Each structure stands twice: as structure tokens, then as C-alpha cells.
C-alpha positions in Angstrom: -7.8 -70.7 -23.3 -11.6 -70.3 -23.6 -13.4 -67.2 -22.3 -14.8 -68.9 -19.2 -11.3 -70.1 -18.2 -9.9 -66.6 -18.7 -12.6 -65.1 -16.5 -12.1 -67.6 -13.7 -8.3 -66.9 -13.9 -8.8 -63.2 -13.7 -11.2 -63.6 -10.8 -8.7 -65.8 -8.9 -5.8 -63.3 -9.5 -7.9 -60.3 -8.3 -8.9 -62.2 -5.1 -5.3 -63.2 -4.6 -4.1 -59.6 -4.9 -6.6 -58.5 -2.3 -5.6 -61.2 0.0 -1.9 -60.4 -0.4 -2.4 -56.6 0.3 -0.5 -55.8 3.5 -2.4 -54.5 6.5 0.1 -51.6 6.6 -0.8 -50.6 3.0 -4.5 -50.6 3.8 -3.9 -48.6 7.0 -1.8 -46.1 5.1 -4.5 -45.6 2.5 -7.1 -45.1 5.2 -4.8 -42.7 7.1 -4.7 -40.1 4.3 -5.1 -36.6 5.7 -8.7 -35.8 5.9 -8.2 -32.2 4.9 -5.4 -32.7 2.3 -7.7 -31.2 -0.3 -7.9 -28.0 1.7 -4.2 -27.2 1.0 -4.1 -24.8 -1.9 -2.7 -26.1 -5.2 0.8 -24.9 -5.8 1.9 -24.5 -2.2 5.7 -24.5 -2.4 8.1 -26.7 -0.5 10.2 -23.6 -0.1 9.2 -19.9 0.3 12.5 -18.6 -1.1 11.2 -17.7 -4.6 8.2 -15.8 -3.1 10.3 -13.9 -0.5 13.0 -13.1 -3.2 10.3 -11.6 -5.4 8.6 -9.4 -2.8 11.5 -8.3 -0.7 12.8 -5.5 -3.0 9.5 -3.7 -2.3 10.0 -3.8 1.5 11.9 -0.9 3.1 13.3 0.2 6.4 12.2 3.5 7.8 14.3 5.8 10.1 12.5 8.9 11.4 13.9 11.7 13.4 11.1 12.7 15.7 10.3 15.2 18.4 9.1 12.8 21.1 7.5 13.7 24.5 9.7 12.8 27.5 8.9 11.9 31.1 8.6 14.7 33.6 9.9 14.5 37.2 6.7 12.9 38.5 6.4 10.4 35.6 6.3 6.6 36.0 9.2 5.3 33.9 7.3 2.1 32.9 5.4 4.2 30.4 8.5 5.7 28.7 8.5 4.6 25.0 4.9 3.4 25.1 3.3 3.4 21.5 1.0 6.4 20.9 -2.2 4.4 20.8 -1.4 2.8 24.2 -0.5 6.2 25.6 -3.9 7.6 24.4 -5.7 4.7 25.9 -3.9 5.1 29.3 -4.7 8.9 29.3 -8.4 8.2 28.6 -8.6 5.6 31.3 -6.7 7.5 33.9 -7.3 11.2 33.1 -6.2 12.5 36.5 -2.9 10.7 36.7 0.4 12.4 36.0 1.3 11.7 32.4 5.0 11.1 31.4 4.7 12.6 28.0 4.8 16.4 28.5 8.4 17.5 27.8 9.5 17.4 24.2 12.8 15.8 23.2 14.4 14.5 20.0 14.6 10.8 19.3 14.7 8.2 16.6 11.9 5.8 15.4 12.7 2.7 13.5 10.1 0.8 11.5 9.2 -0.9 8.2 7.2 -0.1 5.1 6.6 -1.1 1.5 6.2 0.4 -1.9 2.8 0.3 -3.4 3.7 2.1 -6.7 6.6 2.4 -9.0 6.5 6.2 -8.3 7.7 5.7 -4.7 4.6 5.7 -2.5 5.3 3.9 0.7 2.8 2.6 3.3 3.8 2.3 6.9 2.4 2.9 10.4 1.4 6.3 11.7 3.3 5.6 15.0 6.5 5.0 13.1 6.5 8.6 11.6 4.4 10.5 14.2 5.9 13.8 15.0 8.7 13.2 12.5 11.0 16.1 11.4 12.9 14.0 8.9 12.2 10.6 7.4 14.7 8.3 5.6 13.8 5.2 3.6 16.4 2.5 3.2 15.9 0.2 0.2 16.6 -3.6 0.2 20.0 -2.9 -1.6 21.0 -0.5 1.2 20.4 2.8 -0.6 19.1 5.6 1.6 16.5 8.1 0.2 14.7 11.0 1.9 10.9 10.8 2.1 8.1 13.2 2.8 4.9 12.4 4.7 1.8 12.7 2.3 -0.7 12.1 5.1 -1.4 10.1 8.2 -4.4 8.5 9.9 -3.8 8.0 13.7 -7.1 6.2 14.1 -6.1 3.3 11.9 -2.4 3.8 12.4 -1.7 4.1 8.7 0.7 6.6 7.1 1.6 7.3 3.4 5.0 8.5 2.4 6.6 9.7 -0.9 10.2 8.9 -1.6 12.0 12.0 -2.9 14.0 11.0 -6.0 14.2 11.8 -9.7 14.7 8.1 -10.7 11.4 6.7 -9.5 11.0 3.2 -10.8 10.6 1.0 -7.7 9.6 -2.6 -7.3 6.2 -2.6 -5.6 3.6 -4.9 -4.2 -0.2 -4.7 -4.2 -2.7 -4.3 -1.3 -5.4 -7.0 -1.6 -8.6 -5.0 -1.6 -10.8 -8.0 -1.0 -8.8 -10.4 1.3 -10.5 -13.7 2.2 -8.2 -15.0 4.9 -9.3 -17.8 7.2 -7.9 -19.0 10.5 -5.1 -21.4 9.5 -4.1 -19.8 6.2 -0.3 -19.4 5.9 1.2 -15.9 5.9 4.7 -14.3 5.6 5.8 -11.2 7.4 8.7 -9.2 6.0 10.3 -6.2 7.8 13.0 -4.6 9.8 12.9 -6.2 13.3 15.2 -4.4 15.8 16.8 -2.5 12.9 18.4 -5.6 11.5 17.2 -5.0 8.0 15.1 -7.3 5.7 13.9 -10.3 7.7 11.2 -12.8 6.7 9.1 -14.9 9.1 6.4 -17.5 8.4 3.3 -18.5 10.3 -0.5 -18.5 9.9 -3.6 -16.5 10.7 -4.5 -17.1 14.3 -7.7 -15.1 14.4 -9.7 -12.7 12.2 -11.9 -9.7 13.2 -9.9 -9.2 16.4 -11.0 -6.0 18.3 -8.5 -4.2 20.5 -9.3 -1.5 23.0 -6.6 0.7 21.5 -8.1 0.9 18.1 -11.8 0.7 17.3 -11.5 1.4 13.6 -9.6 -1.8 12.8 -10.7 -5.4 12.8 -7.2 -6.8 13.1 -5.8 -10.0 11.7 -4.0 -11.9 14.5 -1.0 -13.8 13.2 1.7 -16.0 14.8 4.4 -15.2 12.2 7.1 -13.7 14.5 7.1 -9.9 14.4 9.0 -7.6 16.8 9.9 -4.0 17.4 10.8 -2.6 14.0 8.4 -4.7 12.1 5.7 -2.0 12.5 4.5 -0.9 9.2 5.8 -3.9 7.3 3.7 -6.1 5.1 2.0 -9.4 5.8 1.8 -11.5 2.6 -0.4 -14.3 1.5 1.2 -17.2 -0.4 0.3 -15.6 -3.7 2.4 -12.5 -2.9 -0.5 -10.1 -2.2 -0.3 -7.8 0.9 -3.2 -8.9 3.1 -2.1 -6.9 6.2 0.1 -4.1 7.6 1.9 -5.2 10.8 0.9 -2.8 13.5 1.1 -4.1 17.1 2.3 -7.0 19.2 1.1 -8.4 22.5 4.1 -9.1 24.7 4.9 -8.7 28.4 8.6 -8.4 27.5 8.5 -6.3 24.3 9.6 -9.3 22.1 7.7 -11.8 20.0 5.5 -14.3 21.9 3.5 -15.4 18.9 0.7 -12.8 19.1 0.9 -10.1 16.5 -1.7 -7.9 14.9 -2.0 -6.7 11.3 -4.3 -4.0 9.9 -6.4 -5.8 7.1 -5.3 -4.8 3.6 -8.8 -3.6 2.6 -8.9 -1.1 5.5 -5.4 0.1 4.6 -6.3 0.4 0.9 -9.3 2.6 1.7 -7.1 4.9 3.9 -4.3 5.1 1.3 -6.8 6.1 -1.4 -8.0 9.0 0.7 -4.5 10.1 1.7 -3.4 10.0 -2.0 -6.4 12.1 -3.0 -6.8 14.5 -0.2 -3.9 14.2 2.2 -6.3 13.4 5.0 -9.0 10.9 5.9 -12.6 11.8 6.4 -15.0 9.4 8.2 -18.6 9.6 9.2 -19.5 10.9 12.6 -22.8 10.7 14.5 -21.9 12.8 17.6 -22.7 10.4 20.4 -20.9 8.7 23.3 -21.8 5.0 23.4 -21.1 1.9 25.4 -21.8 -1.8 25.2 -25.1 -3.2 26.4 -24.1 -5.7 29.1 -26.3 -8.2 30.8 -27.1 -5.8 33.7 -28.1 -3.0 31.3 -30.1 -5.3 29.1 -32.0 -6.6 32.2 -32.7 -3.0 33.4 -34.1 -2.1 30.0 -36.2 -5.3 29.7 -34.2 -6.6 26.7 -34.2 -10.3 26.1 -30.4 -10.4 25.6 -27.4 -7.9 25.5 -27.2 -6.4 22.0 -26.4 -3.1 20.3 -24.9 0.0 21.8 -26.5 2.4 24.2 -26.2 6.2 23.8 -24.9 7.8 27.0 -24.2 11.3 25.7 -25.1 13.4 22.7 -23.0 16.3 21.3 -24.9 19.6 21.2 -25.6 20.6 17.6 -24.3 17.3 16.2 -25.9 14.9 13.7 -27.4 12.7 16.4 -29.2 15.6 18.1 -30.5 16.9 14.7 -31.8 13.4 13.9 -33.7 13.1 17.2 -31.5 10.7 19.1 -32.0 10.6 22.9 -29.8 9.4 25.7 -30.7 5.8 26.6 -31.5 4.9 22.9 -30.1 1.4 22.1 -28.8 1.3 18.5 -29.3 -2.2 17.1 -29.0 -1.7 13.3 -27.3 0.5 10.7 -29.0 0.5 7.3 -30.7 -2.7 8.3 -27.6 -4.6 9.3 -27.4 -5.6 13.0 -24.6 -4.2 15.2 -23.7 -6.1 18.4 -21.1 -3.9 20.1 -20.2 -0.2 20.5 -16.8 -0.8 18.7 -18.6 -2.3 15.8 -21.0 0.6 15.6 -18.1 3.1 15.7 -16.3 1.2 12.9 -19.5 1.0 10.8 -20.3 4.7 11.1 -16.7 5.6 10.4 -16.7 3.6 7.2 -19.4 6.0 5.8 -18.3 9.3 4.3 -19.2 12.7 5.8 -22.6 13.9 4.4 -24.0 10.4 3.8 -27.6 9.7 5.0 -27.7 6.6 7.3 -30.7 4.8 8.8 -30.4 3.7 12.4 -32.8 1.3 14.2 -33.0 2.0 17.9 -34.9 0.6 20.9 -36.6 3.3 22.9 -39.2 2.7 25.6 -39.5 -1.0 24.5 -40.3 0.0 20.9 -38.2 -0.2 17.7 -38.0 3.1 15.9 -36.0 4.3 12.9 -34.0 7.5 12.9 -32.2 8.9 9.8 -29.1 11.0 10.3 -26.9 12.9 7.9 -23.4 12.1 9.2 -20.8 14.8 9.9 -17.1 14.8 9.4 -15.4 13.3 12.5 -13.5 16.1 14.3 -10.0 15.7 15.6 -9.4 14.4 19.1 -8.8 17.8 20.6 -12.0 19.2 19.1 -14.0 16.2 20.4 -12.7 16.8 23.9 -13.8 20.4 23.8 -17.4 19.6 22.7 -20.1 19.6 25.2 -23.0 17.3 25.6 -26.6 18.3 25.0 -27.7 20.3 28.0 -31.0 18.7 28.9 -33.0 19.4 32.1 -31.9 16.3 33.8 -31.6 17.0 36.9 -31.3 15.3 52.2 -28.7 12.9 52.1 -29.5 9.1 51.8 -27.9 5.8 51.3 -28.8 3.3 48.5 -26.9 0.4 47.0 -24.1 1.0 49.4 -23.5 4.6 48.4 -24.3 7.9 50.1 -25.8 10.4 47.7 -27.0 14.0 48.0 -27.9 16.8 45.5 -25.1 18.6 43.7 -24.6 22.1 45.0 -21.7 24.6 45.0 -20.1 23.1 48.1 -20.1 19.6 46.5 -18.7 21.0 43.3 -15.8 22.5 45.2 -15.3 19.5 47.4 -14.9 17.1 44.5 -13.4 19.5 42.0 -16.3 19.4 39.5 -16.0 21.8 36.6 -18.6 24.5 37.0 -21.2 24.4 34.2 -20.4 20.8 33.2 -22.0 19.1 36.2 -24.4 21.4 38.0 -27.3 19.1 38.8 -28.1 15.5 39.7 -27.1 13.5 42.8 -23.5 13.2 43.7 -21.9 10.1 45.2 -20.4 11.2 48.5 -19.3 7.9 50.1 -19.3 4.2 49.2 -19.3 0.8 51.0 -16.4 -1.2 49.6 -18.5 -4.3 49.2 -21.6 -2.5 48.1 -23.4 -2.9 44.7 -22.5 0.6 43.6 -18.8 0.2 44.3 -18.7 -3.2 42.6 -20.2 -1.7 39.5 -17.4 0.9 39.3 -19.0 4.0 40.9 -16.6 6.3 42.8 -17.0 9.3 45.1 -17.5 12.4 43.0 -19.5 10.6 40.3 -22.9 12.3 39.6 -26.1 10.4 39.0 -27.9 12.4 36.3 -30.7 9.9 35.5 -32.3 6.9 37.2 -34.7 4.7 35.3 -34.8 7.2 32.5 -35.9 10.1 34.8 -33.8 13.2 35.6 -32.6 13.5 39.2 -32.9 16.6 41.3 -33.5 15.2 44.7 -33.1 12.1 46.8 -36.9 11.7 46.6 -36.6 11.5 42.8 -34.2 8.6 43.2 -36.5 6.8 45.6 -39.4 7.2 43.3 -37.4 5.8 40.3 -36.5 2.7 42.4 -40.2 2.1 43.3 -41.3 2.6 39.7 -38.7 0.1 38.4 -39.9 -2.4 41.0 -43.6 -1.9 40.1 -42.7 -2.4 36.4 -41.3 -5.8 37.3 -37.6 -4.8 36.7 -34.9 -6.5 38.6 -32.4 -3.7 38.0 -32.4 0.1 37.6 -30.4 1.9 35.0 -28.4 5.0 36.1 -26.8 7.6 33.8 -23.5 8.5 35.6 -21.2 11.4 34.9 -17.6 10.7 35.8 -14.1 11.9 35.0 -14.1 10.0 31.7 -17.6 11.2 30.6 -21.1 9.8 30.9 -21.9 6.1 31.1 -24.7 3.8 32.0 -24.6 1.6 35.1 -27.2 -1.0 36.0 -27.8 -1.8 39.7 -29.7 -4.8 41.0 -32.8 -3.7 42.9 -32.5 -6.6 45.4 -29.3 -4.9 46.7 -30.8 -1.4 47.1 
């Protein structure tokens, strides 16, 4: 057969094979998963080998604790509430009877995991908080006593040391630079409901999740089922690295509903390093009370959009006062990097060490200025509550924005139970219209207006003048600095509703 014939034959055969290809085969080829290449190489059909390898490092924790108990006036729905939720409730409702005053003994069950052959165990602070005795149960059922090396309630991390002479434990590694994306697979191993080693599988549902109970963590949200008793256990990536420490669940019933939160492993690793070295955690502290800049506050300040965190109070003698911060400053950058919320600012400052010099960009009187502060060591919660704000000279009955106000005097202090020396000047809210602007923005009788439009308030006339000034400046809202039971905060009221 000559070459021309062979070429024609090959051409005919190729055309025939194309013609004979079934529509189903073509459709199947076209229907290949678009993102098949995004699946990591080596993803197993079964997770058994991985779970078998990491499970010996996961332990159960049994702590004998001295737990507060409800008093006679307590609401039983708060009994057994995790510590971080109790703290949030107490901050939000400081004048309500708290069900946590009378000590009692109890048991706390949780999970943990070895991070060294020498017997260092990571778990949650709330698993061992107030513990008198801690026992660690290994995967093989052996029980060993453990001591608490250190805890950090603000991130809910605790570090234990197993007490034994034969320390050669299987351990796992905290990933110090996790790169988890929404949709990545994860495995949670722990001790749900005290049942012992249990593994569950799921994926990352969200990253960088902020929770009102904890501003120092940007949580991983996962849907791998976790329940009571999983607290302190590890969340693994498919390569066996710990990428999170299980900490909280969201659930109306107390059981898994597919929303769990894990402390990122890089945050946990930083805390563990400090606990190993010093037995405690130090974090930067600026000495301010801050809040988010919402749309109303941004409008009252003339900002183009809500951004940053506004300073509502400054601790006397603290780093912020020494650096020249003022109430009403809006902090927008830390060392040149933008911050968008008060929680983000708190977390960023806390990531610095005490004594570090940090540069803050703030908006003050429509100008951007730079302030440099040497951060302090963040005090404990009790010490923070005892600190007073900078005592600046801030400070005829009338009705504005649906509220009746009058100057603070001794009679008003006694009437509303104000602490002498803490609130001694300003304008006190005596009465409110339920549908008025002030009530809708959260003001309550007994709140004290200390500033309006950036000016201190000593009389009703000062308040009227501040309103007129804001109007003449073209503002649509006026910013008030309000002292309430929970501290100082800023509130913006619409001038059209004055």
C-alpha cells in the first residue's frame, strides 16, 4: 500500500471513530468536575490511617473543681454556663443578680492533646478553671495525674504537665502557620460527653470568625460535629497537623448543630510558648475603652464611611494618656496597617508585647495624626475594673431627642444610685419617651451625658449650644459621650429628631 493510500485510510478511520463516539461519552468528558484539580493530591478514600496515627496523642481530662453555684435569687438557666459566657453576661447586665456566688465542688470533663514527648498537654482554660485536681486519661485507658503549668482565660488556652517518671508520649504538632480555607477538610478528635476517643469529619465553614465572648481569637468555624466534652481537643488537617483547638459550640440545645469554633493553631502556639517560658501570658495594653464606629457615629464625625475604633475612655496614667490620646479619637491604623473594628484593634494591640513601641494613626478634628505609644502589660480583669478614667473637666431641666435632662447634682446622684466621685458632672437623663431617638439608641434613665459634639456639658445651655453648632457645621447628627452602668460609650443622635 503506497503512502497516499495509507494516509487516506488513516483519515477515514479517524473520522469514523469520531462519528462513532457516543453522545454519552462526550457528555461525560465535558461533565468532569470543574474544580477537580483543587482536591489535594493524596486525599485518602478512608481516614482510618490518619486517625489511628494521631489518636494516641489525644487525651481525656477530668478536673475536680471548685465551681460557683446559684444563690436563692439566681436564674437556673445560667447554671453551668461556660466561664466566658458568664463573663459576657455579667458585663452586659452588671446590676442583675448573678447565679455564681456560692462555691461548690464539681467535675469538669474535656479533651486535650500531647504536644511533646515529655507530657505537655494543651486544653481549654474553661476545662481546668478553678481545678483542685486534674487527671489525664490516655487513649489506652491509663490515668495519670497532671499539674497546671499556666492558663490564659482571654484565649481559653491552658497548658498541663503530666506527672510521671516514664515520659515518652506520642504527640502531635501545632501548625504555626496554618493556611486553611473555607471548604478544606478537617477532623476533630476528642471526648464528647465523656465517651472517650471519638473522631468526626467535616470542613472549615468560615475563617476569622469574631465572637462577642472572646476578642483575642479569630476563630475557625467548623462543621465537624463537636459536643460537650470536645472542648480542648484538637482539630486536624488531612496531613495530621493540629490547625485548631476546639473551644466553643453554638447550640440552643447544648448538642451539636453543625456550628463549632476552634482556636487557630498559630494563636494557641503563641500562648503555649509563653506559658512554657513564663507560666503566664503577657500582652500589649493601650489603656483605653473603645467601640466600633457605626454609621451614626461616622456621620456625626463627618467621616465618609464607618471605620476604625473610637476612644470613649482613657485610663489615668496609662500608655494612651502618656501618648497624648484623647476621647473621641478614631484609631484607624496600627503601624501603618488599617483596623476596621474595635475587636480587631484589641486583638492587634494584644499581639504586641508589653514595652513595645507602636504607632497609631487617629482621626482627630477631621485631621489624620500619628501618636506613638509604649504599650503596657495588660492587667487582670479585677485590676482593670478598679482603674479609673482620666478625670478631665468635662462637665434647668429640658427635653431633647425624647429625653428629659438636667445637670448632675447630689440629689440626682442619690436618686439614680450614682457612685460619688465617678460621675459628678454632666447632664443626667431623668426620663425618656419610649419611641424617642434617645431611647431607640439605647439611652436609659440614669445615664449621664458628659460630652456633646466634643464639648463638655455643665448645663442645659451647653447642650443647646452644641446642637446649634453641629447644625451650623452641616452635621446631620450629634455625637454624645454617655456614662452608663457598663462604662463610657459614644452615641450619635439625628439632629432632625431633636
